[in-house]
N, C-alpha and C positions, 0 to 999 in steps of 0.2 A: 209476311206470309207469301208463299210462292207455290203455285201449282203448275203442273206440266202434263202435257199429253204426248202422243206419239210425235216424234220429230224426225224429219228427213232433211238433212242439209243439202244446199244446192249452191254451187259457185258458178257464176256467169260473169264474164268480163264486161266492163262497163264502157259506155261511149264517152266521147268528149262532150263539151258544153253544147247545149242546144238552145237556139234562139227562137223565141215565140214571136211570130208575126201573123196578124190576122187570124188568130185562133189555131194556127198550125205551127208545129215546132220543127225547125230546120237545124241541121248540124252546122256548127261554125267551121270555118276553113282556115282561120289564122293559125300561124305556127311560130315557133321560137319562144313561146312562153309556157309556163306550167299551167296546170288546171286552174280555172276552167276554160282557158283559151286554146290550149294545145289540141291538135288533131291527133288522135291515137290510132295509128295504122294497124294495131294488133287487136282491136276490140271486135266483139261480135256485133255487127251493125244491126242485128235484129233485137238487141236487148238495150233497155234504158233503165236508169236508176232514179227512183223518186224517193227522197228522204221524207219522213213524216213525223211530226211531233207537235204538241200543243202545250199550253199552260206554262209559260216560260219565264218571264222577267219580273223579278221583284221590283217594287217601287224604289227608285234610286236612293231615297233616304232610309230605306229599310224599315218602314213603319210596320207596326204590329197589325195583323188582320183581326177584325172582330169576330171572325167565324170560328166558333169553339170546336168544331168537329173535324178539324184538319191539323195535321202536323206541319205547320208552316215554317219553312226554312227562313222566311223573312222576319220572323218574330224577334227582332232586336239582336240577332246574332251577328257577330262581325263578319262571318263568311256568307252573308245573305246572297251574294252573287255567284258563289263558287259552282253550284250545280248548273246554272245557266251557262257559265264559261265552259264547263266540261261538256255539255251537250252540243254547244256550238262547235267546239273542237272536234267532237265525234262526227258531226255532220260534215265538216270540212274534210275529214279523213275518208269519208265515204266517196268523195268526189262525185256527188250526184249531178244529174242533168237538171233537175229542178227540186224544189223543197216545198212540200205541202205543209202549211202552217195551220193548225187545227183550232185556232181561236185562243182568247186570253193570252195574246202575245205579251201584253203589258198590264201589270197590276198597279194600283187597285182600280182606278177608273179610266185607264187608257188615255190620260192627257198627252198632248203632243210633247210637252216638255219632258214628261216621263219616258215617252218613247225615245226621245233624243238622248236623255241622260242615262237610260237603262238599257232597254232592248237593243238600241242601235249600236251600243258600244261593244256588243258581242256578235249577235246575229247580223248586224249591219254589214259585216265584212263580205257577205254574199247576198246582199239584199236583192240584187238583180235576178237572182234565181228563185226568189220567194214567189209562191203562188198562195196568198193568204186567204183565210176566211176569219171573220170576227167572232168573238165570244161575248158572254154576258158582261165581262169586266170592261169591255170596250163600250158598253151601252148603258149600264146601270150604275146606280150610286151605292157606295159601300162604306165609306169611312170619313171621319174628320169633317163632316159637313160638306165634302166635295160634291159638286153637282154631277149628275149623270151626264156623260159626254155624248150619248146617242150616236156614237161612231165618229164624232168630229176629230178626235185625236188620231184615230186609226186611218181615216181617209186622208187627213192632212199629211200624215207620215208617208203613206203609200202613193197618193195621187198628187201630192204637192199642195201648197197653200199660197194664197195671194199675199204679196208684200207691198209695202209702200215704198216711196223713193229712198227711204233710209234703210230699207231691207227688213223692216219689222213686219211681223204677221198682221194682216188686216183682220180685224175682229168683227164677228157678226153681232146682232143685237143682244145675244146671250153672253157675249164676251169670249166666245170660242173662235179659234182660227177659222177663217173662211176657206174651205178646201176647194180645189179645182173639181170640175164635174166628172172627169173620166181619167183613168190611169191604171196603175198596176193592180189596184183592188176593184176594178170594174167601175160601174157608174155609182157615184156618191148617192147615198140613201137607198141603194139597192144592194150592191156588194155580191151579187151572184154572177157567175160566168162559167165558161167551159173552154177547154183547149184539148188538142190532140198531142199525145206524147208517144212517139214510136207507133206501135200498132194499136195503142189504147186511146179511148176517149175518156177524158177526166172532167168531172163536174164539181165545181166548188159552190156550195150553197150557204145562205145566211139564215141561220135559225133564230136570230135574236128578234123575236116577234112581240115580246111583252109590251114594249113601248111604241109599237107601230099602230097605224090606223087599223082598227078591227082586232087588235091583240093577236092572240095565238089561235083564235077560232079558224077552222078550216075555210069558212066562208068570209073571213075578214078580208078587207080590201088589200092589205099588203101581202098576206099569205096567199090569197087567191091569185094575185098578179105573179108572184114567184112560181106558184104551182103551174100556172098556164105557161110560163116561160120554160119550165122544166119539161112539160109535155111536148112543146115544140122542139126543144133541144133533143129529146130522146127520139122523136119521130125522124129527125135528121141524122141520127147517129147510126152509121153503118159499120162501125169498127167491130172487129171480132171480140173485143174485150172492153168492159166499161167499169170505171171506178168513180165513186162519189164520196165527198167528204164535207162535213159541217161540224159544229161544235158539240152540242148536247146529243148523247146517244139515244137511240130508240130503246135498246136493251142495256140496262144498267148492270154494272158489275159490283156495285156497292149498295144495292137496294135503295136507290135514291132517285126515283123517277122525277122528271121535270115536265113542265108544260110545253117547253120547246121540243123535248124528245117525243112527247105524245103527238104534237103537231106534225113532226117529221115522219111519223108512221105512214102518212099518206104518200110521202116521197118514196118510202121503202116499197110500198105496194106498186107504185109506178115503175121504179127501178127493177123490181122483180119481174113484172110483166114484160119489160123490155129486155130482159136477159142480162142485167148487170151482175157483176161478179163480186165486187168488194164495196164496203162502206167503211170509212175510217173516221173516227171521232176523237175528241178530247174531253174536256170538262171534268171528268173524274180523274183525279191525280194518281193514276195507277196505270198498269199495263194489263190488258186482257185480250184474249183471242177467243172468239166464239165459233161454234159449229155453224155451217151454212143453214139458214132458216128462212122461213117466210115472214111476212109482216106481222102475223099473229103468233109468232114464236114457235111454229112447228118445224121440226127438223126436216130438211129437204136436201139430201146429199147430191141430188142431180141438178137442181136448179136454184137452190137456196143461195142467199147472199151471205158471205162471211163478214162479220163485223170485227174490227180491231178498235180498241180504245188505247190511245197513246198520249196520255196526259201527264207525262213525266219529264217535261222540258226543263224544270228547275225551280218553280215557285213553291211547291209544297207537295205533300203526299197525303192521300186519303186511304182509308182501310178497305181492303178487298173483302167483300162479304162472302162468308162460306155458303156453299150450296146454291149459288145462283144458276139458273137453268142454262145449259149448253155452253158454259165457260170451259174451254178446253185447256187453257193455260193462263197464268197471270201472276203478277207480283206487285207488292205495294211498299217495298222497302228501299228502293233505289231509283235513281234518275237515269234516263236514257232515251234514245231515239230509235226509230225503225227504218231500215233500208228495205225498200220494195224493188225487186228486179222484175221489170215488166218485159215479157217476151211476146212473140207474135201470137202465141196460143196459150199463154199461161202466166204464172207469176211465182216468185219465191219471196218469202219474208225472212228477215233476220233482225230480231230485236235483241239488244244487249244493254245492260246497265253500264254506266261509266262512273257513277258515284254511288256508294252504298254497297251492299252485298252483291257479289257477282251473280248474274242471272242471264241466261240466254234462251231464246226460243226461236227456232227456225224451221222452215219447211217449204213445201211447194205444192201447187195445184194447177189444174188446167182450167181454162175458161169454158163457159158453157153458153148455149143459146137460150132463147126464151122458152118457157115451159109450153 
């Protein structure tokens, strides 16, 4: 299934590699090498490129998923990794400044060994550009009696893990690798952070509340602490444009609401009040673009936030439900990633499939202030 709305393509030259230090992104100055190290003297210095995709890597042994409502590429097929390979190559061809990963980077339960034997063999080529957020498959239990990882494998992959004198991972009491406290995925057990990219402020949130203290209740201990952090971060945000991303969407394109998505409606309200422009999610294994709207689903072309769902990184596909409110464009038949070109006062999106039926959706819009 594919639906499309009005499209207006936009081509903007890209920058070279940007290095994140202390929450701010600076252009690299090294030369003599190709992307991402080379400095491109011909680019528009006001534009940066953020690639975005989620729901990516099959378990390395290609195990069958027990979830009956999805068309899982991993279900015993010999080409179980081919879509993941294709989207990794697609992102490399974009030459992005950074890559926003939208959760469920590694199936089925996000073990460190699976990250190393699966996800890392493709997306690991540009790991230093990753700005990840976790998904439910990094936290919860799904198959073969494997225990829930509670983010252990995710944080160990991104933040490092402790090793003994022989170089073997140090295990905690539960038998999981003991990760370092801080690193590429922010503080272990939190996993939320923000950074500046060009003229934009970008916020990565962790929606995996079900196994946290207080669960997904808005007043729960873990959710409350993250929401307070978001409030402080937005208060300090003076960028002209703001983007946020996490795993489960507030607005579903497959009529499959989640507790995590319901919880994050509070974040949408805060982002809307602060004048944020974009929210990008994964979780649903499809692509969808929504009209700008408020947290209660009302159209607001002047100050509403536009939601994208980009859950087509390679692991499987879900059905796009017909007639979902405010879905302007979408597809559920192929795998692909999205290129977001972020300028001083607006953005352009370009989503394309690289495996499955050819599909493209592109356009542009201006940033707006708070209502």
